MIDOSE-1310 file (N, C-alpha, C; in nm, 2 decimals, decimal comma, always signed):
residues 305
tnye	+9,82/-4,50/-3,22/+9,75/-4,39/-3,30/+9,78/-4,41/-3,45; +9,88/-4,48/-3,48/+9,91/-4,50/-3,62/+9,86/-4,63/-3,68; +9,74/-4,62/-3,73/+9,67/-4,74/-3,78/+9,57/-4,71/-3,89; +9,53/-4,80/-3,97/+9,43/-4,79/-4,07/+9,32/-4,90/-4,05
vffi	+9,20/-4,87/-4,08/+9,09/-4,97/-4,07/+9,02/-4,98/-4,21; +9,01/-5,11/-4,25/+8,94/-5,14/-4,37/+8,81/-5,22/-4,33; +8,70/-5,16/-4,37/+8,57/-5,22/-4,36/+8,54/-5,30/-4,48; +8,53/-5,43/-4,47/+8,49/-5,51/-4,59/+8,35/-5,54/-4,58
ndgs	+8,27/-5,47/-4,66/+8,12/-5,48/-4,66/+8,08/-5,59/-4,76; +8,06/-5,71/-4,71/+8,04/-5,83/-4,79/+7,89/-5,85/-4,83; +7,84/-5,75/-4,91/+7,71/-5,77/-4,97/+7,59/-5,74/-4,87; +7,61/-5,66/-4,77/+7,51/-5,63/-4,67/+7,39/-5,56/-4,74
idgs	+7,27/-5,58/-4,69/+7,15/-5,52/-4,75/+7,07/-5,44/-4,65; +7,14/-5,40/-4,54/+7,07/-5,33/-4,43/+7,11/-5,19/-4,42; +7,17/-5,13/-4,52/+7,21/-4,99/-4,51/+7,35/-4,97/-4,45; +7,42/-5,08/-4,42/+7,55/-5,07/-4,36/+7,65/-4,98/-4,44
dkil	+7,64/-5,00/-4,57/+7,73/-4,92/-4,66/+7,72/-4,77/-4,64; +7,60/-4,72/-4,62/+7,58/-4,58/-4,60/+7,64/-4,53/-4,47; +7,62/-4,61/-4,36/+7,68/-4,58/-4,23/+7,84/-4,58/-4,24; +7,89/-4,68/-4,31/+8,03/-4,70/-4,32/+8,09/-4,58/-4,41
teyc	+8,02/-4,55/-4,51/+8,07/-4,44/-4,60/+8,08/-4,31/-4,51; +7,98/-4,28/-4,42/+7,99/-4,16/-4,34/+8,11/-4,17/-4,24; +8,14/-4,29/-4,18/+8,25/-4,31/-4,10/+8,38/-4,27/-4,17; +8,39/-4,33/-4,29/+8,51/-4,31/-4,37/+8,53/-4,17/-4,42
qnnp	+8,43/-4,09/-4,44/+8,44/-3,95/-4,47/+8,49/-3,87/-4,36; +8,46/-3,91/-4,24/+8,50/-3,84/-4,12/+8,63/-3,88/-4,05; +8,69/-3,99/-4,11/+8,81/-4,05/-4,05/+8,91/-4,08/-4,17; +9,01/-4,01/-4,18/+9,10/-4,03/-4,30/+9,17/-4,16/-4,30
nffl	+9,18/-4,23/-4,19/+9,24/-4,36/-4,18/+9,14/-4,48/-4,19; +9,01/-4,45/-4,22/+8,91/-4,55/-4,24/+8,88/-4,56/-4,39; +8,86/-4,69/-4,44/+8,84/-4,71/-4,58/+8,73/-4,82/-4,59; +8,65/-4,80/-4,69/+8,54/-4,90/-4,72/+8,57/-4,97/-4,85
inik	+8,55/-5,10/-4,85/+8,56/-5,19/-4,97/+8,43/-5,27/-4,98; +8,35/-5,25/-5,08/+8,23/-5,32/-5,10/+8,25/-5,44/-5,20; +8,21/-5,56/-5,15/+8,22/-5,68/-5,23/+8,08/-5,75/-5,22; +8,07/-5,86/-5,30/+7,94/-5,92/-5,31/+7,94/-6,06/-5,26
ncga	+7,90/-6,08/-5,14/+7,88/-6,22/-5,08/+7,99/-6,32/-5,11; +8,11/-6,28/-5,07/+8,23/-6,37/-5,09/+8,25/-6,46/-4,98; +8,20/-6,44/-4,86/+8,23/-6,52/-4,74/+8,34/-6,46/-4,66; +8,35/-6,50/-4,53/+8,45/-6,44/-4,44/+8,59/-6,45/-4,48
glar	+8,63/-6,57/-4,53/+8,77/-6,59/-4,57/+8,82/-6,50/-4,68; +8,74/-6,49/-4,79/+8,78/-6,41/-4,91/+8,76/-6,26/-4,87; +8,67/-6,23/-4,78/+8,65/-6,09/-4,74/+8,78/-6,04/-4,67; +8,83/-6,13/-4,58/+8,95/-6,09/-4,51/+9,07/-6,08/-4,61
nygi	+9,07/-6,16/-4,71/+9,18/-6,15/-4,81/+9,18/-6,01/-4,88; +9,06/-5,95/-4,90/+9,05/-5,82/-4,96/+9,12/-5,72/-4,86; +9,10/-5,74/-4,73/+9,17/-5,65/-4,63/+9,32/-5,67/-4,64; +9,36/-5,79/-4,64/+9,51/-5,81/-4,65/+9,57/-5,75/-4,77
dhar	+9,50/-5,76/-4,89/+9,55/-5,71/-5,01/+9,56/-5,56/-5,01; +9,47/-5,49/-4,94/+9,47/-5,35/-4,94/+9,54/-5,28/-4,83; +9,57/-5,36/-4,73/+9,64/-5,30/-4,61/+9,78/-5,26/-4,65; +9,82/-5,15/-4,59/+9,96/-5,09/-4,62/+10,05/-5,10/-4,50
gkyi	+10,00/-5,14/-4,39/+10,08/-5,14/-4,26/+10,17/-5,25/-4,25; +10,26/-5,24/-4,16/+10,36/-5,34/-4,13/+10,30/-5,46/-4,06; +10,19/-5,44/-3,99/+10,13/-5,54/-3,91/+9,98/-5,55/-3,95; +9,92/-5,67/-3,94/+9,78/-5,69/-3,98/+9,71/-5,76/-3,87
cfid	+9,59/-5,72/-3,84/+9,50/-5,80/-3,75/+9,36/-5,78/-3,79; +9,27/-5,86/-3,73/+9,13/-5,88/-3,78/+9,04/-5,86/-3,66; +8,92/-5,81/-3,70/+8,80/-5,80/-3,61/+8,68/-5,84/-3,69; +8,60/-5,93/-3,63/+8,47/-5,97/-3,69/+8,36/-5,87/-3,67
vddk	+8,26/-5,88/-3,75/+8,16/-5,77/-3,76/+8,08/-5,75/-3,63; +8,05/-5,86/-3,56/+7,95/-5,85/-3,44/+8,02/-5,87/-3,31; +8,16/-5,86/-3,31/+8,23/-5,88/-3,18/+8,27/-5,74/-3,13; +8,33/-5,75/-3,01/+8,37/-5,63/-2,93/+8,52/-5,63/-2,90
iaph	+8,59/-5,52/-2,91/+8,73/-5,52/-2,88/+8,75/-5,43/-2,75; +8,85/-5,47/-2,67/+8,89/-5,39/-2,55/+8,96/-5,26/-2,59; +8,97/-5,17/-2,50/+9,03/-5,04/-2,53/+9,17/-5,05/-2,57; +9,25/-5,15/-2,52/+9,39/-5,16/-2,56/+9,42/-5,27/-2,66
ylqk	+9,32/-5,31/-2,74/+9,33/-5,42/-2,83/+9,45/-5,40/-2,92; +9,46/-5,29/-2,99/+9,57/-5,27/-3,09/+9,70/-5,25/-3,01; +9,70/-5,17/-2,91/+9,82/-5,13/-2,84/+9,89/-5,25/-2,78; +9,81/-5,34/-2,71/+9,87/-5,46/-2,64/+9,92/-5,55/-2,75
lhdl	+9,85/-5,58/-2,85/+9,90/-5,67/-2,96/+10,02/-5,62/-3,02; +10,02/-5,48/-3,05/+10,14/-5,42/-3,11/+10,26/-5,43/-3,02; +10,24/-5,41/-2,89/+10,35/-5,41/-2,79/+10,41/-5,56/-2,79; +10,32/-5,66/-2,79/+10,37/-5,79/-2,78/+10,46/-5,83/-2,90
ittl	+10,41/-5,80/-3,02/+10,48/-5,84/-3,14/+10,61/-5,76/-3,16; +10,61/-5,64/-3,12/+10,73/-5,55/-3,15/+10,83/-5,57/-3,04; +10,79/-5,58/-2,91/+10,88/-5,59/-2,80/+10,96/-5,72/-2,80; +10,89/-5,83/-2,84/+10,95/-5,96/-2,84/+10,99/-6,00/-2,98
sadv	+10,99/-5,91/-3,08/+11,04/-5,94/-3,22/+10,98/-6,07/-3,27; +10,84/-6,08/-3,26/+10,77/-6,20/-3,31/+10,72/-6,18/-3,45; +10,68/-6,29/-3,51/+10,61/-6,29/-3,64/+10,46/-6,29/-3,62; +10,41/-6,35/-3,51/+10,27/-6,35/-3,47/+10,26/-6,33/-3,32
acae	+10,16/-6,26/-3,28/+10,13/-6,25/-3,13/+9,98/-6,28/-3,11; +9,95/-6,37/-3,01/+9,81/-6,41/-2,99/+9,78/-6,38/-2,84; +9,65/-6,33/-2,83/+9,60/-6,31/-2,69/+9,47/-6,39/-2,68; +9,39/-6,36/-2,58/+9,27/-6,44/-2,55/+9,14/-6,36/-2,57
yvkn	+9,03/-6,43/-2,57/+8,90/-6,37/-2,58/+8,80/-6,43/-2,48; +8,69/-6,36/-2,45/+8,58/-6,42/-2,38/+8,46/-6,42/-2,47; +8,35/-6,48/-2,43/+8,23/-6,49/-2,51/+8,12/-6,41/-2,46; +8,05/-6,33/-2,55/+7,93/-6,26/-2,52/+7,93/-6,16/-2,40
kktd	+8,05/-6,09/-2,39/+8,06/-5,98/-2,29/+8,06/-5,85/-2,37; +7,98/-5,76/-2,32/+7,96/-5,63/-2,39/+8,06/-5,53/-2,35; +8,09/-5,52/-2,22/+8,18/-5,41/-2,17/+8,26/-5,47/-2,05; +8,37/-5,40/-2,02/+8,45/-5,42/-1,90/+8,50/-5,57/-1,90
fevl	+8,55/-5,62/-2,01/+8,60/-5,75/-2,01/+8,75/-5,76/-2,02; +8,82/-5,64/-2,04/+8,96/-5,64/-2,07/+9,04/-5,68/-1,94; +9,13/-5,77/-1,96/+9,22/-5,81/-1,85/+9,36/-5,82/-1,92; +9,45/-5,73/-1,87/+9,59/-5,73/-1,92/+9,68/-5,81/-1,84
sdet	+9,77/-5,89/-1,90/+9,85/-5,98/-1,83/+9,99/-5,97/-1,89; +10,09/-6,01/-1,81/+10,23/-6,02/-1,86/+10,27/-6,17/-1,88; +10,17/-6,26/-1,85/+10,20/-6,40/-1,87/+10,21/-6,43/-2,02; +10,33/-6,47/-2,06/+10,36/-6,48/-2,20/+10,44/-6,61/-2,23
kilt	+10,41/-6,68/-2,33/+10,49/-6,79/-2,38/+10,55/-6,76/-2,52; +10,67/-6,79/-2,53/+10,74/-6,77/-2,66/+10,76/-6,91/-2,73; +10,70/-6,93/-2,84/+10,70/-7,06/-2,91/+10,77/-7,05/-3,05; +10,83/-7,16/-3,09/+10,87/-7,17/-3,23/+10,75/-7,18/-3,32
gqqa	+10,77/-7,17/-3,45/+10,66/-7,19/-3,54/+10,60/-7,32/-3,53; +10,68/-7,43/-3,52/+10,63/-7,56/-3,51/+10,56/-7,59/-3,38; +10,61/-7,53/-3,27/+10,54/-7,54/-3,14/+10,40/-7,48/-3,15; +10,39/-7,37/-3,22/+10,26/-7,30/-3,24/+10,17/-7,38/-3,32
vddl	+10,23/-7,45/-3,43/+10,14/-7,54/-3,51/+10,09/-7,65/-3,42; +10,17/-7,71/-3,34/+10,12/-7,82/-3,25/+10,01/-7,77/-3,16; +10,03/-7,65/-3,10/+9,93/-7,60/-3,01/+9,80/-7,56/-3,08; +9,81/-7,51/-3,21/+9,69/-7,48/-3,29/+9,62/-7,61/-3,32
lsmk	+9,68/-7,71/-3,36/+9,62/-7,84/-3,40/+9,56/-7,91/-3,28; +9,62/-7,89/-3,16/+9,57/-7,95/-3,04/+9,47/-7,86/-2,96; +9,44/-7,75/-3,03/+9,34/-7,66/-2,98/+9,37/-7,58/-2,85; +9,51/-7,57/-2,83/+9,55/-7,48/-2,72/+9,55/-7,34/-2,76
ikng	+9,58/-7,32/-2,90/+9,56/-7,19/-2,96/+9,44/-7,19/-3,04; +9,35/-7,09/-3,03/+9,22/-7,09/-3,10/+9,24/-7,06/-3,25; +9,15/-7,12/-3,33/+9,16/-7,11/-3,47/+9,15/-6,97/-3,52; +9,06/-6,89/-3,47/+9,02/-6,76/-3,53/+9,14/-6,67/-3,55
pavk	+9,12/-6,58/-3,65/+9,22/-6,48/-3,68/+9,22/-6,36/-3,58; +9,10/-6,34/-3,51/+9,09/-6,24/-3,42/+9,18/-6,26/-3,30; +9,21/-6,15/-3,23/+9,31/-6,15/-3,11/+9,44/-6,20/-3,15; +9,48/-6,18/-3,27/+9,61/-6,21/-3,32/+9,66/-6,10/-3,41
iytr	+9,79/-6,08/-3,41/+9,85/-5,98/-3,49/+9,97/-6,04/-3,57; +9,97/-6,02/-3,70/+10,07/-6,08/-3,78/+10,16/-5,97/-3,85; +10,29/-6,01/-3,87/+10,37/-5,92/-3,96/+10,32/-5,95/-4,10; +10,33/-5,84/-4,18/+10,30/-5,86/-4,33/+10,39/-5,97/-4,39
evig	+10,52/-5,97/-4,34/+10,61/-6,06/-4,40/+10,58/-6,21/-4,38; +10,53/-6,24/-4,26/+10,50/-6,38/-4,23/+10,37/-6,43/-4,30; +10,28/-6,33/-4,33/+10,17/-6,37/-4,41/+10,21/-6,39/-4,56; +10,29/-6,30/-4,61/+10,35/-6,32/-4,74/+10,23/-6,33/-4,84
nmrm	+10,24/-6,44/-4,93/+10,14/-6,46/-5,03/+10,02/-6,55/-4,98; +10,03/-6,59/-4,85/+9,93/-6,68/-4,80/+9,79/-6,60/-4,79; +9,69/-6,67/-4,83/+9,55/-6,61/-4,82/+9,46/-6,72/-4,77; +9,34/-6,68/-4,73/+9,24/-6,77/-4,67/+9,17/-6,84/-4,79
pnyc	+9,15/-6,97/-4,78/+9,08/-7,05/-4,88/+8,93/-7,02/-4,88; +8,86/-7,06/-4,98/+8,72/-7,03/-4,99/+8,64/-7,14/-4,93; +8,66/-7,16/-4,79/+8,59/-7,26/-4,72/+8,48/-7,18/-4,64; +8,37/-7,26/-4,61/+8,26/-7,20/-4,53/+8,30/-7,20/-4,38
vaed	+8,38/-7,30/-4,34/+8,43/-7,32/-4,21/+8,58/-7,36/-4,22; +8,66/-7,33/-4,12/+8,80/-7,38/-4,10/+8,89/-7,30/-4,20; +8,84/-7,20/-4,26/+8,94/-7,12/-4,34/+9,04/-7,05/-4,25; +9,00/-7,01/-4,13/+9,10/-6,95/-4,04/+9,20/-7,05/-3,98
lffn	+9,16/-7,18/-3,96/+9,25/-7,28/-3,92/+9,36/-7,30/-4,02; +9,31/-7,32/-4,15/+9,40/-7,34/-4,26/+9,50/-7,23/-4,28; +9,45/-7,10/-4,27/+9,54/-6,98/-4,28/+9,64/-6,98/-4,17; +9,59/-7,00/-4,04/+9,69/-6,99/-3,93/+9,79/-7,10/-3,93
ywvf	+9,75/-7,22/-3,98/+9,85/-7,33/-3,99/+9,96/-7,29/-4,08; +9,93/-7,24/-4,19/+10,04/-7,21/-4,29/+10,12/-7,09/-4,24; +10,06/-6,99/-4,18/+10,13/-6,87/-4,13/+10,22/-6,92/-4,01; +10,17/-7,00/-3,92/+10,26/-7,04/-3,81/+10,37/-7,13/-3,86
knaq	+10,34/-7,21/-3,97/+10,45/-7,29/-4,03/+10,56/-7,21/-4,08; +10,53/-7,09/-4,12/+10,63/-7,00/-4,18/+10,69/-6,91/-4,08; +10,65/-6,91/-3,95/+10,69/-6,82/-3,85/+10,82/-6,88/-3,78; +10,90/-6,79/-3,73/+11,01/-6,82/-3,65/+10,98/-6,81/-3,50
rviv	+10,90/-6,71/-3,47/+10,86/-6,69/-3,33/+10,71/-6,65/-3,32; +10,64/-6,72/-3,23/+10,50/-6,69/-3,20/+10,48/-6,66/-3,05; +10,42/-6,55/-3,02/+10,40/-6,51/-2,88/+10,25/-6,54/-2,84; +10,23/-6,61/-2,73/+10,10/-6,63/-2,67/+10,09/-6,56/-2,54
ndsi	+10,00/-6,47/-2,53/+9,98/-6,39/-2,40/+9,84/-6,42/-2,35; +9,83/-6,41/-2,22/+9,70/-6,44/-2,15/+9,60/-6,32/-2,14; +9,64/-6,21/-2,19/+9,55/-6,09/-2,19/+9,42/-6,12/-2,26; +9,31/-6,07/-2,20/+9,18/-6,08/-2,26/+9,15/-5,95/-2,33
lysy	+9,13/-5,95/-2,46/+9,12/-5,82/-2,53/+9,00/-5,82/-2,63; +8,92/-5,92/-2,62/+8,82/-5,94/-2,73/+8,70/-6,01/-2,68; +8,58/-5,98/-2,72/+8,46/-6,05/-2,68/+8,40/-6,11/-2,81; +8,39/-6,24/-2,81/+8,34/-6,31/-2,93/+8,19/-6,33/-2,91
tvgn	+8,11/-6,29/-3,00/+7,97/-6,30/-2,99/+7,92/-6,44/-3,05; +7,87/-6,52/-2,96/+7,82/-6,65/-3,00/+7,67/-6,65/-3,03; +7,64/-6,66/-3,16/+7,50/-6,66/-3,20/+7,45/-6,79/-3,25; +7,33/-6,79/-3,31/+7,27/-6,91/-3,36/+7,28/-6,92/-3,51
nsls	+7,34/-6,83/-3,58/+7,33/-6,82/-3,73/+7,46/-6,87/-3,79; +7,57/-6,88/-3,72/+7,69/-6,93/-3,78/+7,70/-7,07/-3,81; +7,77/-7,12/-3,91/+7,78/-7,26/-3,94/+7,84/-7,34/-3,82; +7,92/-7,27/-3,74/+7,99/-7,34/-3,63/+7,89/-7,37/-3,52
tref	+7,77/-7,30/-3,51/+7,68/-7,32/-3,40/+7,55/-7,38/-3,43; +7,50/-7,36/-3,56/+7,37/-7,41/-3,59/+7,37/-7,56/-3,63; +7,25/-7,61/-3,65/+7,24/-7,76/-3,69/+7,33/-7,79/-3,81; +7,35/-7,92/-3,83/+7,45/-7,96/-3,93/+7,41/-7,92/-4,07
spqr	+7,51/-7,87/-4,14/+7,50/-7,84/-4,29/+7,61/-7,91/-4,36; +7,59/-7,96/-4,48/+7,70/-8,02/-4,56/+7,82/-7,93/-4,57; +7,80/-7,80/-4,56/+7,91/-7,71/-4,57/+8,01/-7,73/-4,46; +7,97/-7,79/-4,35/+8,05/-7,82/-4,24/+8,17/-7,91/-4,28
mdsi	+8,15/-7,99/-4,39/+8,25/-8,08/-4,43/+8,38/-8,01/-4,48; +8,37/-7,88/-4,50/+8,49/-7,81/-4,54/+8,60/-7,82/-4,43; +8,56/-7,85/-4,31/+8,66/-7,86/-4,20/+8,74/-7,99/-4,22; +8,67/-8,10/-4,26/+8,74/-8,22/-4,29/+8,84/-8,20/-4,41
eavn	+8,80/-8,13/-4,51/+8,89/-8,11/-4,63/+9,01/-8,02/-4,58; +8,98/-7,92/-4,51/+9,09/-7,83/-4,46/+9,20/-7,91/-4,38; +9,15/-7,99/-4,28/+9,24/-8,06/-4,19/+9,31/-8,17/-4,27; +9,24/-8,24/-4,36/+9,30/-8,34/-4,44/+9,42/-8,28/-4,52
kine	+9,40/-8,16/-4,57/+9,52/-8,10/-4,65/+9,63/-8,07/-4,55; +9,60/-8,02/-4,43/+9,70/-8,00/-4,33/+9,77/-8,13/-4,30; +9,69/-8,23/-4,28/+9,75/-8,36/-4,23/+9,84/-8,42/-4,34; +9,80/-8,40/-4,47/+9,89/-8,45/-4,58/+10,02/-8,38/-4,58
nehs	+10,03/-8,26/-4,54/+10,15/-8,19/-4,53/+10,23/-8,21/-4,40; +10,15/-8,22/-4,29/+10,21/-8,23/-4,16/+10,24/-8,37/-4,12; +10,13/-8,45/-4,13/+10,13/-8,59/-4,10/+10,20/-8,62/-3,96; +10,15/-8,54/-3,86/+10,21/-8,56/-3,73/+10,10/-8,61/-3,64
fysi	+10,13/-8,64/-3,51/+10,03/-8,68/-3,42/+9,92/-8,57/-3,40; +9,97/-8,44/-3,40/+9,87/-8,34/-3,37/+9,78/-8,31/-3,49; +9,83/-8,33/-3,61/+9,74/-8,31/-3,73/+9,64/-8,43/-3,73; +9,68/-8,55/-3,69/+9,59/-8,66/-3,69/+9,48/-8,64/-3,58
lrlf	+9,53/-8,59/-3,46/+9,44/-8,56/-3,35/+9,33/-8,46/-3,39; +9,37/-8,35/-3,47/+9,28/-8,25/-3,51/+9,18/-8,30/-3,61; +9,23/-8,39/-3,70/+9,14/-8,45/-3,80/+9,04/-8,54/-3,73; +9,08/-8,61/-3,63/+8,99/-8,70/-3,55/+8,88/-8,61/-3,49
meay	+8,92/-8,50/-3,42/+8,82/-8,42/-3,35/+8,73/-8,35/-3,45; +8,78/-8,31/-3,56/+8,69/-8,24/-3,66/+8,58/-8,34/-3,71; +8,62/-8,47/-3,73/+8,53/-8,57/-3,76/+8,43/-8,60/-3,65; +8,47/-8,59/-3,53/+8,38/-8,61/-3,41/+8,28/-8,49/-3,41
fiie	+8,33/-8,37/-3,43/+8,24/-8,25/-3,42/+8,13/-8,27/-3,53; +8,16/-8,32/-3,64/+8,06/-8,34/-3,75/+7,96/-8,45/-3,71; +8,01/-8,56/-3,67/+7,92/-8,67/-3,64/+7,83/-8,64/-3,52; +7,89/-8,55/-3,43/+7,81/-8,51/-3,31/+7,69/-8,42/-3,36
kiil	+7,72/-8,33/-3,45/+7,61/-8,24/-3,50/+7,50/-8,32/-3,58; +7,55/-8,42/-3,66/+7,46/-8,50/-3,73/+7,37/-8,58/-3,64; +7,42/-8,65/-3,54/+7,35/-8,73/-3,45/+7,25/-8,64/-3,37; +7,29/-8,53/-3,32/+7,21/-8,44/-3,24/+7,09/-8,39/-3,32
akge	+7,11/-8,38/-3,46/+7,01/-8,33/-3,55/+6,92/-8,45/-3,60; +6,96/-8,57/-3,55/+6,89/-8,69/-3,60/+6,90/-8,70/-3,76; +7,02/-8,67/-3,81/+7,03/-8,66/-3,95/+7,11/-8,77/-4,02; +7,12/-8,89/-3,95/+7,21/-9,00/-4,00/+7,16/-9,04/-4,14
dkfs	+7,03/-9,04/-4,17/+6,98/-9,08/-4,30/+6,99/-8,97/-4,40; +6,95/-8,85/-4,36/+6,96/-8,74/-4,45/+7,10/-8,70/-4,49; +7,19/-8,72/-4,40/+7,33/-8,69/-4,43/+7,42/-8,81/-4,43; +7,37/-8,91/-4,49/+7,44/-9,05/-4,48/+7,58/-9,05/-4,54
qeyr	+7,61/-8,97/-4,64/+7,74/-8,97/-4,70/+7,84/-8,90/-4,60; +7,80/-8,78/-4,55/+7,88/-8,71/-4,46/+7,90/-8,79/-4,33; +7,80/-8,86/-4,28/+7,81/-8,94/-4,16/+7,91/-9,06/-4,19; +7,90/-9,12/-4,30/+8,00/-9,23/-4,34/+8,14/-9,18/-4,34
iake	+8,16/-9,06/-4,40/+8,30/-9,01/-4,41/+8,35/-8,98/-4,27; +8,27/-8,91/-4,19/+8,32/-8,88/-4,05/+8,34/-9,01/-3,97; +8,25/-9,11/-3,98/+8,27/-9,23/-3,91/+8,40/-9,30/-3,95; +8,42/-9,31/-4,08/+8,54/-9,37/-4,13/+8,67/-9,31/-4,08
tltl	+8,67/-9,17/-4,07/+8,78/-9,10/-4,02/+8,81/-9,13/-3,87; +8,70/-9,14/-3,80/+8,71/-9,17/-3,65/+8,76/-9,31/-3,64; +8,72/-9,41/-3,72/+8,76/-9,54/-3,71/+8,91/-9,56/-3,74; +8,95/-9,48/-3,85/+9,09/-9,49/-3,89/+9,19/-9,44/-3,79
yret	+9,15/-9,34/-3,71/+9,25/-9,28/-3,62/+9,22/-9,30/-3,48; +9,12/-9,38/-3,44/+9,08/-9,40/-3,31/+9,19/-9,45/-3,22; +9,26/-9,56/-3,27/+9,36/-9,63/-3,19/+9,48/-9,53/-3,17; +9,52/-9,46/-3,27/+9,63/-9,36/-3,25/+9,60/-9,26/-3,14
vvnd	+9,48/-9,21/-3,14/+9,44/-9,11/-3,03/+9,43/-9,18/-2,90; +9,38/-9,30/-2,89/+9,37/-9,37/-2,76/+9,50/-9,40/-2,70; +9,60/-9,44/-2,78/+9,72/-9,49/-2,73/+9,83/-9,39/-2,71; +9,82/-9,27/-2,76/+9,92/-9,17/-2,75/+9,91/-9,09/-2,62
krtp	+10,02/-9,08/-2,54/+10,02/-9,01/-2,42/+10,00/-8,86/-2,43; +10,02/-8,81/-2,55/+10,00/-8,67/-2,57/+9,85/-8,63/-2,59; +9,76/-8,72/-2,60/+9,62/-8,69/-2,62/+9,56/-8,63/-2,49; +9,50/-8,51/-2,50/+9,44/-8,45/-2,39/+9,32/-8,54/-2,34
arqk	+9,28/-8,52/-2,21/+9,18/-8,61/-2,15/+9,05/-8,61/-2,22; +9,00/-8,50/-2,27/+8,87/-8,50/-2,33/+8,87/-8,58/-2,46; +8,97/-8,56/-2,55/+8,99/-8,62/-2,67/+9,01/-8,77/-2,65; +9,08/-8,81/-2,55/+9,10/-8,95/-2,52/+8,97/-9,02/-2,48
lvar	+8,89/-8,95/-2,40/+8,77/-9,00/-2,36/+8,67/-9,02/-2,48; +8,67/-8,93/-2,57/+8,59/-8,95/-2,69/+8,64/-9,07/-2,77; +8,77/-9,09/-2,78/+8,82/-9,20/-2,86/+8,79/-9,33/-2,79; +8,80/-9,34/-2,66/+8,77/-9,46/-2,59/+8,62/-9,50/-2,59
llkf	+8,53/-9,40/-2,58/+8,39/-9,42/-2,58/+8,34/-9,46/-2,72; +8,41/-9,42/-2,83/+8,37/-9,46/-2,96/+8,38/-9,61/-2,99; +8,44/-9,68/-2,90/+8,44/-9,83/-2,91/+8,29/-9,88/-2,90; +8,21/-9,80/-2,84/+8,07/-9,84/-2,82/+7,98/-9,78/-2,93
gpkf	+8,04/-9,71/-3,02/+7,96/-9,65/-3,13/+7,94/-9,50/-3,11; +7,92/-9,43/-3,23/+7,91/-9,28/-3,22/+7,79/-9,23/-3,14; +7,67/-9,30/-3,15/+7,56/-9,25/-3,08/+7,58/-9,25/-2,93; +7,63/-9,36/-2,88/+7,66/-9,38/-2,74/+7,76/-9,27/-2,70
tvni	+7,86/-9,24/-2,78/+7,96/-9,14/-2,74/+7,90/-9,00/-2,73; +7,82/-8,97/-2,83/+7,76/-8,84/-2,84/+7,67/-8,82/-2,72; +7,59/-8,92/-2,69/+7,50/-8,91/-2,57/+7,57/-8,89/-2,44; +7,68/-8,96/-2,42/+7,76/-8,94/-2,30/+7,83/-8,81/-2,30
mtmk	+7,89/-8,77/-2,41/+7,96/-8,64/-2,41/+7,87/-8,52/-2,40; +7,74/-8,53/-2,43/+7,65/-8,42/-2,42/+7,56/-8,42/-2,30; +7,59/-8,52/-2,21/+7,52/-8,53/-2,08/+7,62/-8,52/-1,97; +7,68/-8,41/-1,95/+7,80/-8,40/-1,86/+7,77/-8,44/-1,72
qkaq	+7,65/-8,40/-1,67/+7,62/-8,44/-1,53/+7,61/-8,59/-1,51; +7,54/-8,65/-1,61/+7,53/-8,80/-1,60/+7,66/-8,86/-1,62; +7,74/-8,81/-1,72/+7,87/-8,87/-1,75/+7,96/-8,87/-1,63; +7,95/-8,76/-1,54/+8,04/-8,76/-1,43/+8,01/-8,86/-1,32
klsf	+7,89/-8,92/-1,33/+7,85/-9,02/-1,23/+7,88/-9,16/-1,27; +7,92/-9,17/-1,40/+7,96/-9,31/-1,45/+8,10/-9,34/-1,43; +8,14/-9,46/-1,41/+8,28/-9,51/-1,41/+8,32/-9,55/-1,55; +8,39/-9,46/-1,62/+8,43/-9,49/-1,75/+8,53/-9,60/-1,75
ddii	+8,61/-9,61/-1,65/+8,71/-9,73/-1,64/+8,63/-9,86/-1,65; +8,52/-9,87/-1,57/+8,44/-9,99/-1,57/+8,38/-10,02/-1,71; +8,34/-9,91/-1,77/+8,28/-9,93/-1,91/+8,38/-9,98/-2,01; +8,50/-9,92/-2,00/+8,61/-9,97/-2,09/+8,65/-10,11/-2,06
kgde	+8,66/-10,14/-1,93/+8,70/-10,28/-1,89/+8,60/-10,38/-1,94; +8,47/-10,34/-1,93/+8,37/-10,43/-1,98/+8,38/-10,45/-2,12; +8,41/-10,35/-2,20/+8,42/-10,36/-2,34/+8,54/-10,44/-2,38; +8,65/-10,43/-2,31/+8,77/-10,51/-2,34/+8,74/-10,66/-2,32
ktge	+8,66/-10,69/-2,22/+8,62/-10,83/-2,19/+8,54/-10,89/-2,30; +8,44/-10,81/-2,35/+8,34/-10,86/-2,45/+8,40/-10,86/-2,59; +8,49/-10,77/-2,61/+8,55/-10,75/-2,75/+8,45/-10,70/-2,85; +8,35/-10,63/-2,81/+8,25/-10,58/-2,90/+8,31/-10,48/-3,00
sded	+8,27/-10,49/-3,12/+8,31/-10,39/-3,22/+8,21/-10,28/-3,23; +8,25/-10,17/-3,30/+8,16/-10,06/-3,32/+8,02/-10,10/-3,38; +8,03/-10,19/-3,48/+7,91/-10,23/-3,54/+7,82/-10,31/-3,45; +7,89/-10,40/-3,36/+7,81/-10,48/-3,27/+7,74/-10,40/-3,17
s	+7,80/-10,28/-3,13/+7,73/-10,20/-3,04/+7,61/-10,13/-3,10
């Protein structure tokens, strides 16, 4: 019952400000902040700067929260004396998606960093609660994508204890308009910049793995959009990154199966890899071991393929 809500109205033109003004007039713990098209990361920074509570969490504009969203997150972070607590979400569920669980992992900050970079913990700031102290002066960068990954990396790096719980408390709306889902845009290269900066600081297997996968996500979008000529510079940067780290990803036992498969298939070239990875039913019928063995015999390079 003891919470405050900040609505960050980021330049909406559909009358949202009037609706939010009415909400705030009727709820003394609701507050409206109007800004002008700053983007998600900087908008969240306004919320952090104005929040007065001991704990901070986030909700995105088109998503849904479960009835016990705040209570469960608050219980996790306070009962276990954590710096950050994380739960789970589902996609595109409107109602009755809440699942409460006692299944909890207690991680050190570095363990949480590794799980974040290996994608065991999701990037987004939603379904997480942070102490004000662990956030400190850290704010989200002005990236179009990966601003949340960059933020969570530095917050986890500063944390002593991070809680990961299996409760489903949030429904994430997957649409066609976000940069993460629509066809390739050069703004998507922000993810490479963000993870490069993380890797320069971390320079661990997991930061290399994440950089490798961000490059693959980019090259996948470019190929599926048939944009190799239109986005030639971005394609080159992503391909060079994949080439640079491919052997590390292939040879390390810590590489998850999907990422290792991507790395192995890249021996045959990006187009081949994307085609296989986006045709799951056909891919299951192929013997990847036979493909790789054949490659090792011929010694073909990426360019040869």
